[in-house]
C-alpha positions as CSV (number, residue, x, y, z in Angstrom):
1,M,0.0,0.0,0.0
2,S,1.4,3.4,-1.0
3,Y,1.0,6.4,1.5
4,L,1.0,10.0,0.4
5,V,1.3,12.9,2.5
6,D,1.9,16.7,2.3
7,I,4.2,18.5,4.8
8,N,3.3,22.1,5.5
9,C,5.3,24.7,7.6
10,D,4.3,28.3,8.5
11,M,6.8,30.7,6.9
12,G,7.6,34.4,6.5
13,E,6.7,35.2,10.1
14,S,9.3,37.9,10.7
15,F,9.8,41.4,9.5
16,G,12.1,42.6,6.7
17,A,13.3,40.4,3.7
18,Y,16.6,39.6,5.4
19,T,15.3,38.3,8.6
20,L,13.6,35.2,7.4
21,G,15.7,32.7,9.7
22,R,15.9,29.4,8.3
23,D,13.0,29.5,6.2
24,E,14.8,29.1,3.0
25,E,16.6,25.9,4.4
26,I,13.5,24.5,5.7
27,L,11.8,25.0,2.4
28,D,14.2,21.9,1.1
29,F,12.3,19.3,3.4
30,I,8.4,20.7,2.9
31,T,6.1,20.6,0.4
32,S,3.6,23.4,1.2
33,A,4.4,26.8,2.7
34,N,1.8,28.8,4.7
35,I,3.1,32.6,4.3
36,A,2.0,35.0,6.7
37,C,0.2,38.0,5.2
38,G,0.8,40.9,7.7
39,F,-1.8,40.7,10.3
40,H,-0.1,38.2,12.9
41,A,3.4,38.5,11.4
42,G,5.1,39.4,8.1
43,D,5.4,42.5,5.8
44,P,5.3,43.2,2.2
45,A,9.2,42.8,1.7
46,T,9.2,39.3,3.7
47,M,5.9,38.1,1.8
48,K,7.6,38.8,-1.6
49,K,10.8,36.9,-0.6
50,T,9.3,34.0,0.8
51,V,7.0,33.6,-2.2
52,K,9.8,33.9,-4.5
53,M,11.9,31.2,-2.5
54,A,8.9,28.8,-2.5
55,I,8.5,29.0,-6.1
56,E,12.1,28.6,-6.9
57,K,12.1,25.3,-4.7
58,G,8.7,23.9,-6.3
59,V,6.8,24.2,-2.9
60,G,3.1,24.9,-2.9
61,I,2.0,28.2,-1.7
62,G,-0.6,29.1,0.6
63,A,-1.9,32.1,2.6
64,H,-1.7,32.1,6.4
65,P,-4.4,34.7,7.4
66,G,-4.6,35.5,11.2
67,L,-6.1,37.7,13.7
68,P,-5.0,41.3,13.6
69,D,-2.7,40.7,16.7
70,L,1.0,41.5,15.9
71,A,1.8,41.7,19.7
72,G,0.2,38.3,20.4
73,F,1.5,36.8,17.3
74,G,-2.0,35.9,16.5
75,R,-2.4,33.4,19.2
76,R,-4.9,35.3,21.5
77,N,-8.4,34.7,20.8
78,I,-10.4,37.9,19.7
79,Q,-14.1,37.6,19.2
80,I,-14.9,38.3,15.7
81,S,-18.1,37.8,13.8
82,P,-18.3,35.4,10.7
83,Q,-18.6,38.7,8.4
84,E,-15.4,40.1,10.1
85,A,-13.8,36.4,9.5
86,Y,-14.8,36.8,5.9
87,D,-13.5,40.2,5.5
88,L,-10.0,39.8,7.0
89,V,-9.4,36.5,5.1
90,V,-10.4,37.8,1.9
91,Y,-8.2,40.8,2.6
92,Q,-5.0,38.6,3.5
93,I,-5.3,36.3,0.5
94,G,-5.6,39.3,-1.6
95,A,-2.3,40.7,-0.2
96,L,-0.4,37.6,-0.8
97,Y,-2.1,36.7,-4.2
98,G,-0.5,40.0,-5.3
99,F,3.0,38.8,-4.7
100,V,2.3,35.2,-6.2
101,K,0.9,36.8,-9.2
102,T,4.0,39.2,-9.8
103,E,6.5,36.5,-9.3
104,G,4.7,34.1,-11.7
105,G,3.6,31.6,-9.4
106,K,0.2,30.0,-8.5
107,M,-1.5,30.0,-5.0
108,Q,-2.3,26.4,-3.8
109,H,-4.1,26.8,-0.6
110,V,-5.2,28.8,2.5
111,K,-4.4,27.9,6.2
112,P,-5.7,30.3,9.0
113,H,-3.2,30.9,11.7
114,G,-3.2,30.4,15.5
115,A,-6.2,31.4,17.3
116,L,-8.4,31.9,14.2
117,F,-7.5,28.4,13.3
118,N,-8.1,27.0,16.9
119,M,-11.6,29.1,17.2
120,A,-12.6,27.9,13.6
121,A,-12.1,24.2,14.4
122,K,-14.9,24.2,16.9
123,D,-17.2,27.1,15.7
124,F,-19.0,26.3,12.5
125,E,-20.5,29.8,11.7
126,L,-16.8,31.3,12.1
127,S,-15.6,28.6,9.9
128,K,-18.5,29.3,7.4
129,G,-17.2,32.9,7.0
130,I,-13.6,31.6,6.3
131,A,-14.6,29.1,4.0
132,E,-16.9,31.5,2.0
133,A,-13.9,33.8,1.8
134,V,-11.7,31.2,0.3
135,Y,-14.4,30.2,-2.0
136,D,-15.3,33.6,-3.2
137,V,-11.8,34.7,-4.0
138,N,-11.0,31.6,-5.8
139,P,-12.6,28.2,-5.6
140,E,-9.8,26.2,-6.9
141,L,-8.0,26.9,-3.5
142,I,-7.6,24.1,-1.0
143,L,-8.6,25.1,2.7
144,F,-6.5,23.5,5.3
145,G,-8.1,22.8,8.8
146,L,-7.4,20.7,11.8
147,S,-8.4,16.9,11.1
148,G,-12.2,16.5,11.2
149,S,-13.0,20.0,12.5
150,E,-15.7,22.3,11.9
151,L,-13.6,24.3,9.4
152,V,-13.1,21.1,7.2
153,K,-16.8,20.5,7.4
154,A,-17.4,24.3,6.4
155,G,-15.1,24.0,3.4
156,E,-16.6,20.8,2.3
157,N,-20.0,22.1,2.4
158,I,-19.4,25.2,0.2
159,G,-17.5,22.8,-2.2
160,L,-14.1,23.6,-1.7
161,K,-11.4,20.8,-1.5
162,T,-10.2,20.5,1.9
163,A,-6.9,19.2,3.6
164,N,-7.2,17.5,6.9
165,E,-4.2,18.6,8.9
166,V,-2.4,17.0,11.8
167,F,0.5,18.3,13.9
168,S,3.8,16.4,14.5
169,D,4.9,18.1,17.8
170,R,1.4,18.8,19.5
171,T,-0.6,16.6,21.8
172,Y,-4.2,15.8,21.1
173,Q,-7.5,15.6,23.4
174,H,-10.1,12.8,23.2
175,D,-12.2,15.0,21.0
176,G,-9.3,15.3,18.3
177,S,-8.5,19.1,19.3
178,L,-5.2,20.1,20.0
179,T,-4.0,20.6,23.9
180,S,-3.9,24.3,24.6
181,R,-0.5,25.9,24.6
182,K,-1.2,27.1,28.0
183,E,-0.9,23.4,29.3
184,K,2.4,21.9,30.3
185,N,1.9,18.9,27.9
186,A,0.8,20.9,25.0
187,L,4.0,20.0,23.0
188,L,5.9,16.9,22.2
189,T,9.6,17.8,23.0
190,D,11.1,14.3,21.9
191,P,11.7,14.6,18.1
192,Q,11.5,10.9,17.8
193,E,8.3,10.8,19.7
194,A,6.9,13.2,17.3
195,I,8.0,11.5,14.1
196,Q,6.4,8.2,15.4
197,Q,3.2,9.9,16.2
198,V,3.1,11.3,12.6
199,I,4.1,7.8,11.0
200,R,1.1,6.3,13.0
201,M,-1.2,9.0,12.2
202,V,-0.6,8.7,8.2
203,K,-0.3,4.8,8.1
204,E,-3.0,3.7,11.0
205,N,-5.3,6.9,11.1
206,K,-4.8,6.6,14.7
207,V,-3.1,9.1,17.4
208,H,-2.7,8.7,21.2
209,T,-4.5,11.3,23.4
210,V,-3.4,12.7,26.6
211,Q,-6.4,11.0,28.4
212,G,-4.7,7.5,27.0
213,Q,-7.0,6.5,24.4
214,D,-6.5,6.1,20.7
215,I,-8.8,8.1,18.7
216,T,-9.3,7.9,14.5
217,I,-7.8,10.7,12.7
218,K,-7.2,11.4,9.2
219,A,-3.8,13.0,8.0
220,Q,-3.3,14.4,4.7
221,T,-1.1,17.2,5.5
222,I,1.4,17.5,8.4
223,C,2.3,20.6,10.1
224,I,5.7,21.2,11.4
225,H,7.0,24.3,13.1
226,G,10.0,26.4,11.5
227,D,10.6,28.6,14.7
228,G,12.5,26.5,17.0
229,Q,16.1,26.3,17.5
230,T,16.0,22.8,16.2
231,A,13.5,23.3,13.4
232,L,15.8,22.6,10.6
233,E,17.0,19.3,12.0
234,F,13.7,18.2,12.9
235,A,12.5,19.2,9.2
236,D,15.3,17.2,7.9
237,N,14.6,14.3,10.3
238,I,10.9,14.0,9.6
239,S,11.4,14.0,5.9
240,S,13.9,11.2,5.8
241,S,12.0,9.3,8.6
242,L,8.9,9.4,6.5
243,A,10.7,8.0,3.5
244,D,12.2,5.4,5.6
245,A,8.5,4.3,6.7
246,G,7.2,4.1,3.0
247,I,5.4,7.4,2.8
248,T,6.0,9.7,0.3
249,K,5.8,13.5,0.6
250,T,4.1,15.5,-2.2
251,P,2.3,18.6,-2.3
252,I,-1.2,18.7,-1.3
253,H,-2.8,19.4,-4.8
254,N,-1.1,16.1,-5.7
255,I,-3.2,14.0,-3.1
256,L,-6.7,15.4,-3.3
């Protein structure tokens, strides 16, 4: 049996075209890039540079819209209406699309960031606003959402292609949600444990929760984080480990 999976990473989450950290190197190990659009991080110079690098390396490009919260890096819940969600997602997709267009590329997907992503995972009306924004800008775009979440359901209902996303370094609750970053056990700090979790999610469609139970999960795209001290090493390790396990990485548009 063959296994295909996309590896995505949040990118361009700095300021100024020459402060991109290790994004360029990490692009060698991923297949889709979620590029910050200026609300939670990023700026025009960074967006342009990141788009150009992704195109050069053949990595799928996605908009990574977040809440308007630079100080909190988009990770603080802000209560917004579905209409407000629609507006801010349209705005941010449009901002990134301008750079994708001028650099001769094509936008592949949209993945909400941080608090917006987590709020949408449980709030169908908010998810509906996000999904409608994506669809109205371009119905060919793929919507990334937490595996089995309300965001995935909203995208499917409106006719979008959706990608069920799982996380390599996050722990899971019994309802399929991610453990809050406020909790001590939110992150998997052992790289090998994170890699084994990913392999099991892809090959067995199972993940072990913090409550000690296995739950069913659909893994079409894996999120890795590019902002840690060992991010590059982990990207390399997970890429090679997937290959060793008989799992082929490829951009999400080749899977759906």
